[in-house]
PADORO-460745 format. One record per residue (C-alpha): residue in one letter; x, z, y. Coordinates in steps of 0.02 Angstrom, whole numbers, plus 50000, padded with zeros to 5 digits. Example, Ala and Ser with C-alpha at 12.3 -4.5 7.8 and 13.67 -1.06 7.14 Angstrom:
! residues 2
A506155039049775;S506845035749947;
***
This chain:
! residues 330
M527485394146942;L527535377046813;K525655379946798;I525655376947008;L526835360847003;F526025351046854;M524295352746977;M525105344547117;V525815330047005;L523995327846922;I523315328647112;M524815316547149;S524265303447018;V522825302847041;A522735301747222;C523965284647195;S522845277147081;S521475278747173;A522185269747319;G522575256547188;D520965253047147;N520525249847332;A522215239047394;S521425228247211;S519525229147264;K520035222847457;P520035201547496;M521725194647457;Q522525187447670;P522835170047650;L524445164647628;A525305152047770;A524405134347745;E525135122447620;K525045102647643;A523805096647505;A524355086847367;P523945067547392;A522355064347282;I522945057647089;E522035040247099;P521015034846958;E521915023646812;P521585007846854;A520684996246705;A521614988646600;D522334970346642;P521414967946834;L521344954446912;P522714951447046;A522434950047227;K522434933347305;K523934930347413;A523454925947602;E524404910047572;E523264902947402;V521744906047509;K521214889347522;V520094882847648;E519684867047684;F519694857147846;S519684839147917;V520614829648068;T520434813448109;D522124799448155;A522184790148269;L521404775948166;G519564785548145;N519934789347986;K519524808747919;V520694816147816;T520314832147734;F521784848147673;D521434859347557;S522914870247620;V524104866947730;P525424854447698;T527054859547681;R528054842347628;I527784832947779;A528544814747770;T529004806747969;I529434786247959;S529094785548143;P530294790948273;S528604796048367;A527894804848231;T529414814348163;E529754819248357;I527824824848389;L527964834348217;Y529444842848286;K528724848948434;V527324856448362;G528374869148260;G528324856748094;T529904851048000;S529934834047913;V530534831047717;I531214814047769;R531584800347908;D531704783147960;R533214776848045;A532854775448219;S532464797648197;R533574805048284;Y532724819248353;P532784833148362;A534774831248285;E534534842248131;V533654826348072;N534894816148042;N535424828547891;L533734824747804;P533854808247686;S533024792247757;V531764778247690;G532864764847816;S532064754047946;S530004763148002;Y529524742147991;D529984741047809;P530224759847731;S530804761447548;I529184767747482;E530264772247319;E531094784347421;L529954790947526;V528884795047344;A530444802847289;Q530334816447404;N528564820347322;P527754822647528;D526024831647495;L525704822947702;V526704807147764;I526304803447954;I526684786648026;E525994777748185;A524624768948182;L525064753448277;T526514746548190;Q526254757348028;S524314757747956;R524954742147852;F525684755447741;I524104764147730;G523344756147561;Q525074754947487;L525314774847512;Q523664779847467;Q523704770047317;L525124779447259;G524024796647302;L524964800747442;K523884807247592;V524134799647779;F523814802147938;A524174790448075;I524424792248267;K525084786148425;I525494785748593;E524684773648719;T524044783048831;I524644803448900;D522954806948810;D523574800248672;L525074809848678;Y524134826948682;N522944822048542;S524384815948415;L525114835548454;S523304844148439;N523204835148299;V524624837248205;G524494857148257;T522774857948201;I523484850548023;L525124865348028;G523564878848066;D524464884448215;T523534875048365;G523554891448488;Y525534883048494;A525274865948495;Q524034868448661;S525584880348737;V526724863948706;I525284853248791;E524894863348945;V527064863148975;I527124846448957;K525834844149105;Q526594857149211;D528244846449195;L527414832149232;K526424837549372;T528154844349449;Y529084827749407;G527524817149477;T528054818449644;G529114809549802;A528824791749753;E527344789449871;G527704771249935;K528924764849827;T528814749949728;A529744748349544;L529924734949399;M530434739549233;L531404724449151;I531974717948982;G532774705148945;D532914693048773;Q534264684248678;D533854670648785;Q534214677948946;N532184679648971;L531444695549074;Y530134704049036;A529104718749161;A528094732949102;T526344730949141;K525274746549165;S524664744448988;S526354747248913;Y527254763548865;T528474760549000;G527154758849119;L526414773849078;I528054782149120;A528184776149300;S526234778449325;L526674798249296;A528174796249419;G526984793549521;L527824773349572;E526694757949609;N527154745849462;A527314728049521;A527034719849388;G525524731449333;D524114720549332;A525114705149253;E524574698049101;D525304701548917;S526564691448844;G528354686548768;P528774697448589;Y528584715348680;P526834722848685;G526344728348852;F527714716548934;A527554700849044;L528724686349084;M529264683449222;S530114670549320;T531734672249446;E530214670249572;Q529284682749546;I530464694349560;L530974690149708;R529214691149785;A528924705049707;N530624712049770;P530364729949707;D531224747949795;M531894749049626;I532134740449470;F532244750449315;T533274740049156;I533074740948978;T534334735348840;P533614734748674;A535424727648595;P536694743548557;E538454745948669;P539504736248694;A538344723548729;P538304720048904;R536854731548990;L535384721949074;S535684733049232;Q537764724049255;S536904708449197;L535614704549336;G536894707149463;F537734687149405;I536014680849466;P536474671749634;P534384675749672;F534604695649663;K535934699149774;G534414697849930;L533214711549825;K533004726049896;A533464738049736;M535104725249725;Q535644728149914;T535324748149904;N535954750749726;K534314754149652;V534454744249486;I534514757149342;E534804757649166;S533704766949049;D533704774448905;V532774763448792;V532324776948654;I531474789348783;F530594771448869;L530184761148726;N530654765748555;S530144783848532;P528374785448636;G528144807048618;P528474822248683;R530084816848784;I529104807748920;V529344823549021;D531304817549028;A530864799949052;V529754805049188;A531234814749275;F532494800249259;M531514790349337;K531294804149479;E533194810349499;N533284791149542;F532224790949689;
***
């Protein structure tokens, strides 16, 4: 009996050993797939050169200003100074900012917090240099005499001018190029064009005089060569003094006698008073000149006081506001 049991245990041991060998010889079934570990990157060489930041890449470009001067830049200016209302408004319209302003630059409102160089006709060069600008934008017609002095001090100067509507578009485009964003500048231009198209209708057949006075009570009318005359033209008005020759202290304005104004007898008169309030407005003063009481514009209450800033002092993007103002008073 014991012999039989011994034989059975021996047979079972051999069988188990054989099964184990067969199992180990079979290929292993794959385990569930696991996410591969990230490859280990080779260590960089000692002290590698740092990657150059995008804003550090210098790409030289040139822009020709309103005086025909080719101004070259090796990077986008970051400290721009404007010392005329036109330059300030152009810069801000295309997304730039200034580090300083002139006394007459009051728009947009944020510029009122900037330090001032004083008058745009006699700016403080010391105050300007103290701001360490990398570009100074000037108005070509009244400030070109400062270019030499500013350049001698190592300052880069770019001139703009706005006598025609194309001048306005070119100024916006050029400053946009300097800022490195021609696309945005072009979109601004397209909006202005569309607005002027909208406001430049409805005045068919209407005549107008745009008058300004001096301290001696002389009257001057805007000719077609003036910025004020440009506004009237864009509004669709016929300028009763459009072909007159310039005379007097205001560029683009012609001295008008009482007789000439009576002969013109316009449908509308837009007046500009350079002196700040409380000085009397020219629109009110005209009513005290006896011969003018018979003027068509006087009898129909179409003698309208206009904002000296947007009609005379600050040629620029707000020409749209001036044209819209005229249209509102047709």
